[in-house]
C-alpha positions in Angstrom: 100.9 144.1 107.1 97.2 144.0 106.0 97.1 140.2 105.5 98.5 139.8 109.0 95.8 142.1 110.5 93.0 140.3 108.6 94.3 136.9 109.8 94.4 138.1 113.4 90.8 139.5 113.0 89.5 136.1 111.8 91.6 134.1 114.3 89.4 135.0 117.3 86.1 133.9 115.8 87.7 130.8 114.3 89.1 129.8 117.7 85.7 130.4 119.3 84.0 128.1 116.7 86.7 125.4 117.2 86.3 125.6 121.0 82.5 125.4 120.8 82.6 122.5 118.4 85.1 120.6 120.6 82.9 121.1 123.6 79.8 119.9 121.7 81.7 116.9 120.4 82.9 116.1 123.9 79.4 116.4 125.4 78.0 114.2 122.6 80.7 111.5 123.3 80.0 111.7 127.0 76.3 111.2 126.4 77.0 108.3 124.1 79.4 106.6 126.5 77.0 107.1 129.4 74.1 105.5 127.4 76.3 102.6 126.2 77.7 101.9 129.7 74.3 101.1 131.3 73.8 97.5 132.4 72.7 95.3 129.5 72.6 98.2 127.0 72.1 97.0 123.4 74.9 97.5 121.0 74.9 100.8 119.1 72.9 102.7 121.8 75.9 104.9 122.6 76.4 105.9 118.9 72.6 106.6 118.7 72.7 108.8 121.8 75.7 110.8 120.5 74.0 111.2 117.1 70.8 112.4 118.7 72.8 114.9 120.8 74.6 116.4 117.8 71.4 116.4 115.7 69.6 118.4 118.4 72.6 120.8 118.5 72.0 121.9 114.8 74.5 122.6 112.1 75.8 126.0 113.1 78.9 124.9 115.1 79.5 121.6 113.4 79.1 121.2 109.7 79.6 117.4 109.4 80.3 114.7 111.9 80.7 111.0 112.4 80.2 108.9 115.5 81.5 105.4 116.1 81.2 103.1 119.1 83.3 100.2 120.2 82.2 97.9 123.0 84.2 95.3 125.0 83.1 93.2 127.9 84.2 95.9 130.4 84.3 99.2 128.5 82.4 101.3 125.9 84.3 103.8 123.7 82.5 106.5 121.7 84.5 108.5 119.1 83.2 111.7 117.6 84.9 113.4 114.7 83.5 116.7 113.4 84.3 119.5 110.9 84.3 123.1 112.2 83.0 125.9 109.9 86.0 127.7 108.3 86.2 131.5 108.8 89.8 132.0 107.8 90.2 132.1 104.0 93.4 130.0 103.8 93.8 127.3 101.2 94.0 123.9 102.7 92.9 125.0 106.2 90.0 122.9 107.4 89.7 122.7 111.2 88.4 119.5 112.7 87.9 118.2 116.2 88.2 114.6 117.4 87.1 113.4 120.8 87.1 109.9 122.3 85.4 109.0 125.6 86.0 105.6 127.3 83.8 104.5 130.1 83.5 101.3 132.1 80.4 99.2 131.6 78.1 98.6 134.5 78.0 95.1 135.8 77.1 93.3 138.9 79.6 91.0 140.6 79.5 88.6 143.5 82.3 87.3 145.7 82.3 84.1 143.5 82.6 86.0 140.2 84.5 89.3 140.5 
């Protein structure tokens, strides 16, 4: 019974850390997609914005992360993958979060070129 109680005691803080890390990764991906969708934004600016966001956040909620950006003619996609600190002492348990945000790129059109 004791291992079950200990697991339940650690489950709350672990869930809180996972939720905070997911929200931070989502906010970083949103910031990156927003920066990358601006009219005539240079390539890689979305990845740089997401990296800056996570760097300012610190290392408490996210231990390691990676950011990637993919740009097409009409969309920009920013993907953030992050490791969450592990509170529960279970072998093989390593919580992670992955968030992808896709946003349309700004562009001006005319009646002749939609």
